[in-house]
C-alpha positions in Angstrom: -0.3 -0.1 0.2 1.7 3.8 -0.7 2.0 5.9 1.6 -0.1 8.6 2.3 0.0 11.1 4.9 -2.5 11.4 8.1 -5.1 13.3 9.0 -4.9 14.0 12.7 -8.0 12.6 13.7 -7.9 9.5 14.3 -11.4 8.7 13.2 -11.1 10.0 10.2 -7.8 7.8 9.5 -8.9 4.6 10.6 -12.2 5.4 8.3 -9.6 6.1 5.4 -7.5 3.0 6.1 -10.9 1.0 5.8 -11.9 2.8 2.0 -8.1 1.8 1.1 -8.4 -1.9 1.6 -11.9 -2.3 1.1 -11.4 -0.9 -2.6 -8.0 -2.2 -3.0 -9.5 -6.4 -1.5 -12.4 -6.3 -1.4 -14.9 -6.5 2.0 -12.6 -9.7 3.6 -9.6 -7.5 3.1 -11.1 -5.0 6.3 -10.4 -6.5 9.3 -10.2 -5.0 12.4 -6.7 -5.7 12.9 -5.6 -4.8 9.2 -7.4 -1.7 9.2 -6.2 -0.6 12.8 -1.9 -1.6 11.0 -2.8 0.7 8.0 -4.0 3.1 9.9 -1.2 3.3 12.3 -3.0 2.3 15.5 -4.4 -0.5 17.6 -7.4 -2.6 16.9 -9.0 -1.4 20.2 -9.0 2.1 18.3 -11.5 0.4 16.3 -13.3 -0.6 19.3 -13.8 3.0 20.9 -14.3 4.8 17.6 -17.2 2.8 16.2 -18.5 0.1 18.3 -17.5 -2.8 16.3 -16.9 -3.4 11.9 -20.3 -2.7 11.3 -19.9 0.5 12.6 -16.7 1.0 10.7 -18.9 -0.5 7.8 -21.3 2.2 8.2 -18.7 4.9 8.8 -17.7 4.1 5.4 -20.5 4.3 3.2 -21.6 7.7 5.1 -17.7 8.8 3.9 -18.2 7.4 0.4 -21.9 9.2 0.4 -20.4 12.2 1.8 -17.5 12.2 -0.9 -19.9 11.8 -3.7 -22.6 14.5 -2.7 -19.4 16.8 -3.1 -18.5 15.8 -7.2 -23.0 16.5 -7.6 -23.4 19.4 -5.5 -20.2 21.0 -6.8 -22.4 19.6 -10.4 -25.3 21.5 -9.1 -27.2 24.1 -11.5 -30.3 25.2 -9.2 -32.0 26.8 -12.9 -30.7 24.4 -15.7 -31.4 25.1 -19.0 -32.1 22.2 -20.1 -34.1 20.1 -17.7 -33.9 16.5 -19.3 -30.2 16.7 -20.1 -29.5 17.9 -16.4 -31.5 14.3 -15.7 -29.1 12.5 -17.7 -26.1 13.9 -16.1 -27.2 13.1 -12.9 -28.2 9.7 -14.1 -24.7 9.3 -15.1 -22.6 10.4 -12.4 -24.2 7.6 -10.3 -23.7 4.9 -12.4 -19.9 6.2 -13.3 -19.3 6.6 -9.1 -20.9 3.1 -9.0 -18.1 1.1 -12.1 -15.2 3.4 -10.6 -16.0 2.7 -6.8 -18.0 -0.4 -6.8 -17.0 -1.6 -3.7 -17.7 1.1 -2.1 -21.0 2.0 -3.9 -22.0 -2.0 -3.0 -20.9 -0.5 1.2 -23.3 2.6 0.3 -26.0 0.7 -0.9 -26.4 -1.9 1.8 -25.7 0.8 4.7 -28.8 1.0 7.2 -27.0 3.1 9.6 -28.7 6.8 10.9 -25.8 9.0 9.2 -25.3 6.9 6.2 -28.9 7.5 5.7 -28.7 10.8 6.6 -26.3 11.4 4.0 -28.3 8.7 1.6 -31.3 11.3 2.0 -29.3 14.0 0.8 -28.6 12.6 -2.0 -32.4 12.1 -2.7 -33.5 15.6 -2.0 -31.0 16.3 -5.0 -32.9 13.5 -7.1 -35.8 15.1 -6.5 -35.1 18.1 -6.8 -34.3 17.2 -10.6 -37.9 15.3 -10.6 -39.1 18.6 -9.1 -37.9 21.0 -12.3 -38.9 18.2 -14.8 -42.7 18.2 -13.2 -42.7 22.2 -13.1 -41.7 22.9 -16.5 -44.0 20.0 -18.0 -41.9 17.5 -18.4 -42.5 14.9 -16.8 -45.0 12.1 -17.7 -45.7 9.8 -14.1 -45.6 11.1 -10.9 -43.0 12.7 -9.4 -41.9 9.5 -6.5 -42.3 7.6 -9.5 -40.1 8.6 -11.2 -37.2 9.0 -8.4 -37.8 5.6 -7.9 -37.1 4.5 -12.0 -34.2 7.0 -11.7 -32.3 5.5 -8.9 -33.9 1.5 -10.0 -32.1 2.1 -13.7 -29.1 3.3 -11.8 -28.4 0.6 -9.7 -29.3 -2.0 -12.0 -26.8 -0.8 -14.8 -24.4 -0.9 -12.4 -25.2 -4.5 -11.5 -25.5 -5.7 -14.7 -22.1 -4.2 -15.4 -20.1 -5.6 -12.8 -21.9 -8.9 -13.3 -21.2 -9.4 -16.5 -17.6 -10.5 -17.2 -15.2 -7.7 -18.7 -14.9 -9.4 -22.0 -18.9 -9.0 -22.3 -19.1 -5.6 -20.9 -20.9 -3.2 -23.6 -21.2 0.5 -22.7 -24.4 0.7 -25.3 -25.8 -1.2 -22.4 -25.8 1.8 -19.6 -26.8 4.4 -22.8 -30.2 2.4 -23.5 -30.7 2.1 -20.2 -30.3 5.8 -19.4 -32.0 6.7 -22.5 -35.1 4.1 -22.0 -35.3 5.9 -18.0 -35.7 9.3 -19.6 -38.4 8.1 -22.0 -40.0 6.3 -19.1 -40.2 9.3 -17.4 -40.8 12.4 -19.2 -42.5 13.3 -22.5 -40.7 14.0 -25.4 -42.1 17.8 -25.5 -43.2 20.1 -22.9 -47.1 20.8 -22.6 -48.5 23.2 -21.2 -50.3 21.9 -18.3 -53.4 24.2 -18.6 -53.7 23.2 -22.9 -52.9 19.3 -22.1 -56.5 16.9 -21.2 -57.3 16.5 -17.7 -56.1 17.8 -14.9 -53.1 15.2 -13.8 -50.9 17.9 -15.8 -51.7 20.9 -14.4 -51.4 19.3 -11.0 -47.7 18.3 -11.0 -46.9 21.5 -12.1 -48.2 23.4 -9.2 -47.4 21.0 -6.6 -43.7 20.9 -8.3 -44.0 25.2 -8.4 -45.0 25.1 -4.7 -42.2 26.4 -1.9 -42.6 24.4 1.2 -43.8 27.3 3.1 -45.7 29.5 1.0 -46.4 32.7 4.2 -50.0 32.4 3.2 -51.7 28.7 4.4 -51.2 27.2 7.6 -49.5 23.9 7.7 -52.7 22.0 7.8 -53.6 23.9 4.8 -50.5 23.2 2.8 -50.4 19.6 4.2 -54.3 19.4 2.6 -53.3 21.3 -0.3 -50.2 18.6 -1.5 -52.9 15.9 -0.9 -55.3 17.3 -3.4 -52.7 18.4 -5.6 -51.4 14.8 -5.7 -54.8 13.0 -5.7 -55.1 14.3 -8.8 -51.4 14.3 -10.2 -52.1 10.7 -10.2 -55.5 9.9 -11.4 -57.3 12.9 -12.3 -59.7 11.9 -9.4 -60.9 15.3 -8.1 -60.5 16.0 -4.0 -62.7 14.8 -1.4 -65.9 16.4 -0.5 -65.8 18.0 -4.8 
């Protein structure tokens, strides 16, 4: 293992040592003894900072999410000129991360701890922001929640399929086809003007996407009720309660 200058924070030293071992030797290489040795510490330090190996792996997952979020936020555009192209770019970023750092990506997807879960939700908020902008611009053809699920499922599926395919049979065209299938599933060929399309669903989706978390006019209960109505209208075109 190449020599690297260790940070002063012992917890971070341990995490970075674990990440290096994970990515060079797989999960089997991440033993408490090996991690401690790579970090220049004694094994009890692992238990003092993380409780056990599972706690260490949760910290590794949190580290992975933090690094990934840094790259996503660095390229985040709050007002993209082309929200569909932004969707493609975001999907490509996830898949590239999963392909280039498979062991870390796998640990991140298995993590269930509160810290890694919070980091995971921060990433989901960036995804939901992209989906919301698609809806507000009239591009979205399905409900926002379903769109986010399709985007996640195709990204993870692409990474899993890539790594489960023998190297000599891997074809980058697969990833392009998956991405474009995802785009076709969640967006329209052309944006619509919600008021002119048949039915209330497009208008409801666009209004729901455009509403701020706090309108400054409605009470919290009224905002919840409005969101419920818009969600019902966006989903099946039905009428709100009492209509």
